[in-house]
PyMOL commands that place a pseudoatom at each C-alpha (Angstrom):
pseudoatom trace, name=CA, resn=UNK, resi=1, chain=A, elem=C, hetatm=0, pos=[210.841, 235.634, 92.259]
pseudoatom trace, name=CA, resn=UNK, resi=2, chain=A, elem=C, hetatm=0, pos=[210.794, 233.492, 95.577]
pseudoatom trace, name=CA, resn=UNK, resi=3, chain=A, elem=C, hetatm=0, pos=[213.300, 233.454, 98.260]
pseudoatom trace, name=CA, resn=UNK, resi=4, chain=A, elem=C, hetatm=0, pos=[213.622, 231.844, 101.640]
pseudoatom trace, name=CA, resn=UNK, resi=5, chain=A, elem=C, hetatm=0, pos=[211.509, 233.743, 104.422]
pseudoatom trace, name=CA, resn=UNK, resi=6, chain=A, elem=C, hetatm=0, pos=[214.577, 233.386, 106.584]
pseudoatom trace, name=CA, resn=UNK, resi=7, chain=A, elem=C, hetatm=0, pos=[216.360, 235.716, 104.517]
pseudoatom trace, name=CA, resn=UNK, resi=8, chain=A, elem=C, hetatm=0, pos=[213.736, 238.469, 104.946]
pseudoatom trace, name=CA, resn=UNK, resi=9, chain=A, elem=C, hetatm=0, pos=[214.558, 240.889, 107.534]
pseudoatom trace, name=CA, resn=UNK, resi=10, chain=A, elem=C, hetatm=0, pos=[212.413, 243.461, 108.984]
pseudoatom trace, name=CA, resn=UNK, resi=11, chain=A, elem=C, hetatm=0, pos=[211.919, 247.107, 107.972]
pseudoatom trace, name=CA, resn=UNK, resi=12, chain=A, elem=C, hetatm=0, pos=[214.219, 249.047, 110.237]
pseudoatom trace, name=CA, resn=UNK, resi=13, chain=A, elem=C, hetatm=0, pos=[211.657, 251.855, 110.304]
pseudoatom trace, name=CA, resn=UNK, resi=14, chain=A, elem=C, hetatm=0, pos=[208.498, 250.022, 110.925]
pseudoatom trace, name=CA, resn=UNK, resi=15, chain=A, elem=C, hetatm=0, pos=[207.085, 251.059, 114.351]
pseudoatom trace, name=CA, resn=UNK, resi=16, chain=A, elem=C, hetatm=0, pos=[204.659, 248.290, 114.523]
pseudoatom trace, name=CA, resn=UNK, resi=17, chain=A, elem=C, hetatm=0, pos=[205.088, 246.065, 117.732]
pseudoatom trace, name=CA, resn=UNK, resi=18, chain=A, elem=C, hetatm=0, pos=[201.574, 244.337, 117.801]
pseudoatom trace, name=CA, resn=UNK, resi=19, chain=A, elem=C, hetatm=0, pos=[200.566, 242.694, 114.637]
pseudoatom trace, name=CA, resn=UNK, resi=20, chain=A, elem=C, hetatm=0, pos=[196.927, 242.697, 115.612]
pseudoatom trace, name=CA, resn=UNK, resi=21, chain=A, elem=C, hetatm=0, pos=[194.538, 239.776, 114.798]
pseudoatom trace, name=CA, resn=UNK, resi=22, chain=A, elem=C, hetatm=0, pos=[196.086, 237.776, 111.936]
pseudoatom trace, name=CA, resn=UNK, resi=23, chain=A, elem=C, hetatm=0, pos=[193.012, 235.098, 111.697]
pseudoatom trace, name=CA, resn=UNK, resi=24, chain=A, elem=C, hetatm=0, pos=[191.501, 236.554, 108.845]
pseudoatom trace, name=CA, resn=UNK, resi=25, chain=A, elem=C, hetatm=0, pos=[194.811, 236.994, 106.975]
pseudoatom trace, name=CA, resn=UNK, resi=26, chain=A, elem=C, hetatm=0, pos=[195.615, 233.420, 107.762]
pseudoatom trace, name=CA, resn=UNK, resi=27, chain=A, elem=C, hetatm=0, pos=[192.407, 232.152, 106.630]
pseudoatom trace, name=CA, resn=UNK, resi=28, chain=A, elem=C, hetatm=0, pos=[192.830, 234.138, 103.355]
pseudoatom trace, name=CA, resn=UNK, resi=29, chain=A, elem=C, hetatm=0, pos=[196.438, 232.680, 102.900]
pseudoatom trace, name=CA, resn=UNK, resi=30, chain=A, elem=C, hetatm=0, pos=[195.253, 229.374, 103.532]
pseudoatom trace, name=CA, resn=UNK, resi=31, chain=A, elem=C, hetatm=0, pos=[192.712, 229.398, 101.067]
pseudoatom trace, name=CA, resn=UNK, resi=32, chain=A, elem=C, hetatm=0, pos=[194.270, 231.338, 98.144]
pseudoatom trace, name=CA, resn=UNK, resi=33, chain=A, elem=C, hetatm=0, pos=[197.740, 231.474, 98.791]
pseudoatom trace, name=CA, resn=UNK, resi=34, chain=A, elem=C, hetatm=0, pos=[200.054, 234.835, 98.993]
pseudoatom trace, name=CA, resn=UNK, resi=35, chain=A, elem=C, hetatm=0, pos=[198.176, 237.109, 96.507]
pseudoatom trace, name=CA, resn=UNK, resi=36, chain=A, elem=C, hetatm=0, pos=[200.629, 239.922, 96.320]
pseudoatom trace, name=CA, resn=UNK, resi=37, chain=A, elem=C, hetatm=0, pos=[204.427, 239.727, 96.797]
pseudoatom trace, name=CA, resn=UNK, resi=38, chain=A, elem=C, hetatm=0, pos=[206.356, 241.092, 99.595]
pseudoatom trace, name=CA, resn=UNK, resi=39, chain=A, elem=C, hetatm=0, pos=[207.832, 244.228, 98.680]
pseudoatom trace, name=CA, resn=UNK, resi=40, chain=A, elem=C, hetatm=0, pos=[211.725, 244.188, 99.808]
pseudoatom trace, name=CA, resn=UNK, resi=41, chain=A, elem=C, hetatm=0, pos=[215.114, 245.703, 99.167]
pseudoatom trace, name=CA, resn=UNK, resi=42, chain=A, elem=C, hetatm=0, pos=[218.108, 243.753, 98.746]
pseudoatom trace, name=CA, resn=UNK, resi=43, chain=A, elem=C, hetatm=0, pos=[220.996, 244.078, 101.440]
pseudoatom trace, name=CA, resn=UNK, resi=44, chain=A, elem=C, hetatm=0, pos=[224.737, 244.689, 100.380]
pseudoatom trace, name=CA, resn=UNK, resi=45, chain=A, elem=C, hetatm=0, pos=[225.518, 240.940, 100.929]
pseudoatom trace, name=CA, resn=UNK, resi=46, chain=A, elem=C, hetatm=0, pos=[223.387, 240.090, 97.996]
pseudoatom trace, name=CA, resn=UNK, resi=47, chain=A, elem=C, hetatm=0, pos=[221.596, 237.007, 100.111]
pseudoatom trace, name=CA, resn=UNK, resi=48, chain=A, elem=C, hetatm=0, pos=[219.386, 238.881, 102.349]
pseudoatom trace, name=CA, resn=UNK, resi=49, chain=A, elem=C, hetatm=0, pos=[216.494, 241.620, 102.058]
pseudoatom trace, name=CA, resn=UNK, resi=50, chain=A, elem=C, hetatm=0, pos=[214.768, 244.191, 104.248]
pseudoatom trace, name=CA, resn=UNK, resi=51, chain=A, elem=C, hetatm=0, pos=[211.126, 244.082, 104.090]
pseudoatom trace, name=CA, resn=UNK, resi=52, chain=A, elem=C, hetatm=0, pos=[209.684, 247.436, 102.768]
pseudoatom trace, name=CA, resn=UNK, resi=53, chain=A, elem=C, hetatm=0, pos=[205.855, 246.654, 102.895]
pseudoatom trace, name=CA, resn=UNK, resi=54, chain=A, elem=C, hetatm=0, pos=[203.954, 243.409, 103.935]
pseudoatom trace, name=CA, resn=UNK, resi=55, chain=A, elem=C, hetatm=0, pos=[204.897, 242.647, 107.676]
pseudoatom trace, name=CA, resn=UNK, resi=56, chain=A, elem=C, hetatm=0, pos=[201.458, 241.011, 108.744]
pseudoatom trace, name=CA, resn=UNK, resi=57, chain=A, elem=C, hetatm=0, pos=[201.628, 238.731, 105.536]
pseudoatom trace, name=CA, resn=UNK, resi=58, chain=A, elem=C, hetatm=0, pos=[205.273, 237.643, 106.205]
pseudoatom trace, name=CA, resn=UNK, resi=59, chain=A, elem=C, hetatm=0, pos=[204.439, 236.717, 109.879]
pseudoatom trace, name=CA, resn=UNK, resi=60, chain=A, elem=C, hetatm=0, pos=[201.507, 234.768, 108.841]
pseudoatom trace, name=CA, resn=UNK, resi=61, chain=A, elem=C, hetatm=0, pos=[203.589, 232.888, 106.189]
pseudoatom trace, name=CA, resn=UNK, resi=62, chain=A, elem=C, hetatm=0, pos=[206.010, 232.033, 109.093]
pseudoatom trace, name=CA, resn=UNK, resi=63, chain=A, elem=C, hetatm=0, pos=[203.114, 230.912, 111.518]
pseudoatom trace, name=CA, resn=UNK, resi=64, chain=A, elem=C, hetatm=0, pos=[201.763, 228.903, 108.644]
pseudoatom trace, name=CA, resn=UNK, resi=65, chain=A, elem=C, hetatm=0, pos=[205.000, 227.122, 108.163]
pseudoatom trace, name=CA, resn=UNK, resi=66, chain=A, elem=C, hetatm=0, pos=[205.740, 228.621, 104.545]
pseudoatom trace, name=CA, resn=UNK, resi=67, chain=A, elem=C, hetatm=0, pos=[209.570, 228.241, 103.726]
pseudoatom trace, name=CA, resn=UNK, resi=68, chain=A, elem=C, hetatm=0, pos=[209.504, 230.599, 100.751]
pseudoatom trace, name=CA, resn=UNK, resi=69, chain=A, elem=C, hetatm=0, pos=[207.518, 233.829, 99.810]
pseudoatom trace, name=CA, resn=UNK, resi=70, chain=A, elem=C, hetatm=0, pos=[207.310, 235.528, 96.492]
pseudoatom trace, name=CA, resn=UNK, resi=71, chain=A, elem=C, hetatm=0, pos=[209.129, 239.213, 96.495]
pseudoatom trace, name=CA, resn=UNK, resi=72, chain=A, elem=C, hetatm=0, pos=[209.113, 242.115, 94.625]
pseudoatom trace, name=CA, resn=UNK, resi=73, chain=A, elem=C, hetatm=0, pos=[212.626, 243.329, 95.062]
pseudoatom trace, name=CA, resn=UNK, resi=74, chain=A, elem=C, hetatm=0, pos=[213.409, 247.111, 94.581]
pseudoatom trace, name=CA, resn=UNK, resi=75, chain=A, elem=C, hetatm=0, pos=[216.177, 249.601, 95.131]
pseudoatom trace, name=CA, resn=UNK, resi=76, chain=A, elem=C, hetatm=0, pos=[215.018, 251.774, 97.889]
pseudoatom trace, name=CA, resn=UNK, resi=77, chain=A, elem=C, hetatm=0, pos=[216.390, 254.556, 99.847]
pseudoatom trace, name=CA, resn=UNK, resi=78, chain=A, elem=C, hetatm=0, pos=[216.207, 254.631, 103.665]
pseudoatom trace, name=CA, resn=UNK, resi=79, chain=A, elem=C, hetatm=0, pos=[213.515, 257.670, 103.221]
pseudoatom trace, name=CA, resn=UNK, resi=80, chain=A, elem=C, hetatm=0, pos=[211.462, 255.457, 101.252]
pseudoatom trace, name=CA, resn=UNK, resi=81, chain=A, elem=C, hetatm=0, pos=[211.637, 252.606, 103.627]
pseudoatom trace, name=CA, resn=UNK, resi=82, chain=A, elem=C, hetatm=0, pos=[210.549, 255.214, 106.367]
pseudoatom trace, name=CA, resn=UNK, resi=83, chain=A, elem=C, hetatm=0, pos=[207.628, 256.258, 104.185]
pseudoatom trace, name=CA, resn=UNK, resi=84, chain=A, elem=C, hetatm=0, pos=[206.561, 252.695, 103.447]
pseudoatom trace, name=CA, resn=UNK, resi=85, chain=A, elem=C, hetatm=0, pos=[206.448, 251.881, 106.915]
pseudoatom trace, name=CA, resn=UNK, resi=86, chain=A, elem=C, hetatm=0, pos=[204.385, 254.768, 107.526]
pseudoatom trace, name=CA, resn=UNK, resi=87, chain=A, elem=C, hetatm=0, pos=[202.008, 254.083, 104.678]
pseudoatom trace, name=CA, resn=UNK, resi=88, chain=A, elem=C, hetatm=0, pos=[201.603, 250.381, 106.196]
pseudoatom trace, name=CA, resn=UNK, resi=89, chain=A, elem=C, hetatm=0, pos=[200.805, 251.802, 109.646]
pseudoatom trace, name=CA, resn=UNK, resi=90, chain=A, elem=C, hetatm=0, pos=[198.776, 255.202, 108.900]
pseudoatom trace, name=CA, resn=UNK, resi=91, chain=A, elem=C, hetatm=0, pos=[195.471, 252.973, 108.301]
pseudoatom trace, name=CA, resn=UNK, resi=92, chain=A, elem=C, hetatm=0, pos=[195.689, 251.241, 111.804]
pseudoatom trace, name=CA, resn=UNK, resi=93, chain=A, elem=C, hetatm=0, pos=[193.751, 252.600, 114.603]
pseudoatom trace, name=CA, resn=UNK, resi=94, chain=A, elem=C, hetatm=0, pos=[195.446, 250.882, 117.307]
pseudoatom trace, name=CA, resn=UNK, resi=95, chain=A, elem=C, hetatm=0, pos=[199.030, 252.281, 117.504]
pseudoatom trace, name=CA, resn=UNK, resi=96, chain=A, elem=C, hetatm=0, pos=[200.257, 252.812, 121.010]
pseudoatom trace, name=CA, resn=UNK, resi=97, chain=A, elem=C, hetatm=0, pos=[201.533, 256.353, 121.902]
pseudoatom trace, name=CA, resn=UNK, resi=98, chain=A, elem=C, hetatm=0, pos=[205.246, 255.341, 121.558]
pseudoatom trace, name=CA, resn=UNK, resi=99, chain=A, elem=C, hetatm=0, pos=[204.474, 253.887, 117.934]
pseudoatom trace, name=CA, resn=UNK, resi=100, chain=A, elem=C, hetatm=0, pos=[202.629, 257.188, 117.085]
pseudoatom trace, name=CA, resn=UNK, resi=101, chain=A, elem=C, hetatm=0, pos=[205.374, 259.489, 118.178]
pseudoatom trace, name=CA, resn=UNK, resi=102, chain=A, elem=C, hetatm=0, pos=[208.217, 257.303, 116.692]
pseudoatom trace, name=CA, resn=UNK, resi=103, chain=A, elem=C, hetatm=0, pos=[206.144, 257.224, 113.198]
pseudoatom trace, name=CA, resn=UNK, resi=104, chain=A, elem=C, hetatm=0, pos=[205.645, 260.976, 113.503]
pseudoatom trace, name=CA, resn=UNK, resi=105, chain=A, elem=C, hetatm=0, pos=[209.463, 261.281, 113.993]
pseudoatom trace, name=CA, resn=UNK, resi=106, chain=A, elem=C, hetatm=0, pos=[210.250, 259.032, 110.749]
pseudoatom trace, name=CA, resn=UNK, resi=107, chain=A, elem=C, hetatm=0, pos=[208.330, 261.400, 108.882]
pseudoatom trace, name=CA, resn=UNK, resi=108, chain=A, elem=C, hetatm=0, pos=[211.265, 263.945, 108.931]
pseudoatom trace, name=CA, resn=UNK, resi=109, chain=A, elem=C, hetatm=0, pos=[213.271, 261.493, 106.970]
pseudoatom trace, name=CA, resn=UNK, resi=110, chain=A, elem=C, hetatm=0, pos=[211.258, 261.936, 103.922]
pseudoatom trace, name=CA, resn=UNK, resi=111, chain=A, elem=C, hetatm=0, pos=[212.724, 265.572, 103.830]
pseudoatom trace, name=CA, resn=UNK, resi=112, chain=A, elem=C, hetatm=0, pos=[216.150, 264.637, 103.539]
for i in range(1, 112): cmd.bond("trace and resi %d" % i, "trace and resi %d" % (i + 1))
show_as sticks, trace
zoom trace
């Protein structure tokens, strides 16, 4: 399903402040389009979504002027949202100390 990217809000548990170099991803999306849908969860108003996974892809779509994005909407708990944010960031080598501390603190949500 496609939705307006203006209706996709950031993951409230994502620690990422610096998205890093997006040029390679931009080139890929320019050439092939979005190959994987963004993983989102619906917000209670029924019109907006919170991004669970795909922050860099969403930013690139915005920068390239896309108006819509393909999404995979899932019912997701707050704990799952925190885990997905952690999974998205765990492979990053450039987390700053504040992002690292915030990420480690959010791991505790998975025990609730």
